C-alpha positions in Angstrom: 52.9 -97.6 -45.7 53.6 -95.3 -48.7 56.6 -93.1 -48.4 54.5 -89.9 -48.7 52.2 -91.0 -45.9 55.2 -91.9 -43.7 56.7 -88.5 -44.4 53.4 -86.7 -43.4 53.3 -88.8 -40.2 56.8 -87.6 -39.3 55.9 -84.0 -40.0 52.8 -84.3 -37.8 54.9 -85.8 -35.0 57.4 -83.0 -35.3 54.6 -80.5 -34.7 53.5 -82.4 -31.6 57.1 -82.4 -30.3 57.4 -78.6 -30.8 54.1 -78.0 -29.0 55.3 -80.3 -26.2 58.3 -78.0 -25.7 56.2 -74.8 -25.8 54.2 -74.4 -22.5 52.3 -71.3 -23.8 51.4 -72.9 -27.1 52.2 -71.5 -30.6 50.5 -70.1 -33.6 50.4 -71.9 -36.9 52.9 -69.4 -38.3 55.4 -70.0 -35.5 55.1 -73.7 -35.8 55.6 -73.5 -39.6 58.8 -71.6 -39.1 60.1 -73.8 -36.3 59.3 -77.0 -38.2 60.6 -75.6 -41.5 57.3 -76.6 -43.2 55.1 -74.7 -45.6 52.3 -72.8 -43.9 49.7 -74.7 -45.9 51.1 -78.1 -44.8 51.4 -77.0 -41.2 47.8 -75.7 -41.1 46.5 -78.9 -42.7 48.3 -81.1 -40.3 47.2 -79.0 -37.3 43.6 -79.2 -38.4 43.9 -83.0 -38.7 45.6 -83.3 -35.3 42.9 -81.1 -33.8 40.1 -83.2 -35.2 41.7 -86.3 -33.5 42.1 -84.5 -30.2 45.9 -84.4 -30.3 46.0 -80.6 -30.6 43.8 -78.0 -29.1 43.1 -74.6 -30.7 42.3 -71.4 -28.8 40.3 -69.2 -31.1 40.9 -66.2 -29.0 44.7 -66.2 -29.0 45.0 -68.2 -32.3 47.4 -70.5 -30.6 47.7 -74.3 -30.6 48.6 -76.5 -27.7 48.8 -80.2 -27.0 45.3 -81.8 -26.7 43.7 -84.1 -24.2 44.4 -87.1 -26.4 48.1 -86.7 -25.9 47.6 -86.4 -22.1 45.5 -89.6 -22.1 48.1 -91.6 -24.0 50.8 -90.3 -21.7 48.9 -91.3 -18.7 48.4 -94.8 -20.1 52.1 -95.2 -20.7 53.0 -93.8 -17.3 50.5 -96.1 -15.6 51.7 -99.0 -17.6 55.3 -98.4 -16.4 54.0 -98.1 -12.8 55.7 -94.8 -12.3 52.8 -92.4 -11.5 50.7 -94.7 -9.4 53.6 -96.1 -7.5 55.2 -92.8 -6.7 52.2 -90.7 -5.6 51.9 -92.2 -2.0 55.6 -91.6 -1.4 55.4 -88.0 -2.7 52.3 -87.3 -0.8 54.0 -88.5 2.4 57.0 -86.4 1.8 54.9 -83.3 1.1 52.9 -83.8 4.3 56.2 -83.7 6.2 57.8 -80.7 4.3 54.6 -78.8 3.3 56.3 -78.2 0.0 56.0 -79.7 -3.5 57.5 -83.2 -4.1 58.5 -84.2 -7.7 59.6 -87.4 -9.4 61.5 -87.0 -12.6 63.3 -89.2 -15.1 65.9 -88.7 -17.8 64.4 -88.1 -21.3 67.3 -87.5 -23.8 68.6 -84.1 -22.8 65.8 -83.1 -20.4 64.2 -84.0 -17.2 60.7 -85.4 -17.7 58.4 -84.8 -14.7 56.5 -88.0 -14.1 54.5 -87.1 -11.0 54.1 -84.3 -8.5 52.3 -83.5 -5.3 51.8 -79.8 -4.5 52.1 -78.5 -1.0 49.2 -77.1 0.9 50.6 -73.5 0.5 49.1 -71.0 -1.9 52.3 -70.8 -4.1 52.3 -73.6 -6.6 55.3 -75.2 -8.3 54.8 -75.1 -12.1 56.6 -78.4 -13.1 53.5 -80.5 -13.8 53.6 -84.1 -15.1 54.7 -84.2 -18.7 56.8 -81.1 -18.3 60.4 -81.0 -19.7 63.0 -79.1 -17.8 66.8 -78.5 -18.5 69.2 -80.9 -17.0 71.9 -78.4 -16.1 69.6 -75.9 -14.4 67.5 -78.2 -12.1 68.3 -80.3 -9.0 66.6 -83.3 -10.6 68.6 -82.8 -13.8 72.0 -82.5 -12.0 71.3 -85.8 -10.2 70.3 -87.5 -13.4 73.4 -86.3 -15.1 75.7 -87.1 -12.2 74.6 -90.7 -12.0 74.1 -91.5 -15.6 76.5 -94.0 -17.3 77.7 -91.3 -19.7 77.9 -88.4 -17.3 81.2 -87.1 -18.5 79.9 -86.9 -22.1 76.8 -85.1 -21.0 78.9 -82.6 -19.0 81.0 -82.0 -22.1 78.1 -81.7 -24.6 75.0 -80.3 -22.8 73.8 -76.9 -24.0 74.4 -74.7 -20.9 72.0 -72.0 -21.9 71.0 -69.4 -19.3 67.5 -69.7 -17.7 68.2 -67.0 -15.1 71.2 -64.9 -14.0 72.2 -67.7 -11.7 72.2 -70.6 -14.2 75.5 -72.3 -14.5 76.7 -71.6 -18.0 80.5 -72.2 -17.5 81.4 -75.8 -18.4 84.2 -76.0 -15.9 81.9 -74.8 -13.1 79.2 -77.2 -14.3 81.6 -80.1 -14.2 82.6 -79.2 -10.6 78.9 -79.0 -9.7 78.3 -82.5 -11.1 81.3 -83.9 -9.3 80.0 -82.4 -6.1 76.7 -84.1 -6.7 78.4 -87.4 -7.3 80.4 -87.0 -4.0 77.5 -85.8 -1.8 74.8 -88.0 -3.3 72.3 -85.2 -3.8 71.8 -82.2 -6.0 70.6 -78.6 -5.4 69.2 -75.7 -7.3 68.9 -72.1 -6.1 67.1 -69.8 -8.6 69.0 -71.4 -11.5 65.9 -72.6 -13.4 63.3 -70.2 -12.1 63.7 -67.0 -10.1 62.5 -67.3 -6.6 62.6 -71.1 -6.5 65.0 -73.6 -4.9 65.1 -77.4 -4.9 66.8 -80.4 -3.4 67.0 -83.8 -5.2 68.2 -87.3 -4.6 68.6 -90.4 -6.9 66.1 -93.2 -7.1 67.8 -96.5 -7.8 66.7 -99.9 -9.2 67.3 -103.1 -7.4 70.7 -103.5 -9.3 71.8 -100.0 -8.2 71.1 -98.1 -11.5 69.6 -94.6 -11.1 66.2 -94.7 -12.8 65.0 -91.4 -11.7 65.2 -88.6 -9.1 63.0 -87.2 -6.4 63.0 -83.6 -5.3 61.6 -81.1 -2.9 60.9 -77.7 -4.5 60.0 -74.5 -2.7 59.9 -70.8 -3.1 62.9 -69.1 -1.5 60.8 -66.5 0.3 59.0 -69.2 2.3 61.8 -71.8 2.8 65.3 -70.5 3.3 67.9 -72.7 1.6 69.4 -74.0 4.9 66.0 -75.1 6.0 65.5 -76.9 2.7 68.7 -78.7 3.2 67.5 -79.8 6.7 64.9 -82.0 4.9 67.7 -84.1 3.3 67.1 -87.2 5.6 63.4 -87.2 4.7 64.2 -86.8 1.0 66.7 -89.7 1.1 64.1 -91.8 2.9 61.6 -91.1 0.2 64.1 -91.9 -2.5 64.9 -95.2 -0.8 61.1 -96.1 -0.7 60.7 -95.1 -4.3 63.6 -97.4 -5.2 61.5 -100.3 -3.8 58.1 -99.2 -5.2 58.9 -97.9 -8.6 59.7 -100.6 -11.3 62.7 -100.0 -13.5 61.7 -98.8 -17.0 
């Protein structure tokens, strides 16, 4: 492949990555600035990606978002790995017991990638949909994935501890203490650190050889499920994690 064509492919992929990290979408101008690309190049690439279904354009807001083609490819990869299909029955069973959302996440560089989710029957809906990236330091899933990763100390030392809410842990010493607590207790918690009004409880999912390959969480609004009542679901969460460890193949 000619060098110029390879370079354009890389630029197009960089735009897809930026859109993947922007839930509300972005304008061509915003993407041009974020990608450090000329506006004409950005617009041309977005038009091409749109024609192929990788990008969707909202004429009303003038914003671009990831298209259905990206979702389709993601679903194929997920299904090929056995993650989504294998986890849904377990998540559904957990949600039937707790009446709150159940989520399976995996480590994706410096983020949690939501693989699958089952919403509770209540009206209030958790926004972490499959394909969503969330920060490791501000989520129960992320804390578990950090705590039981092979390089957990390096991650604790290097993660960007930016504030998501007023309760997000941004002090590195405090964060290290939190991760050590997760390692000791075997589960992680989040109380309004990633999203105001939300709490979560997470446990590790292990492969047959004991490696942590993901994490499962219960997430609920604090007005409906007080934190002590959420913690009372720990036995059910651990049981779901154990079942997922058997069902979900290691990546």
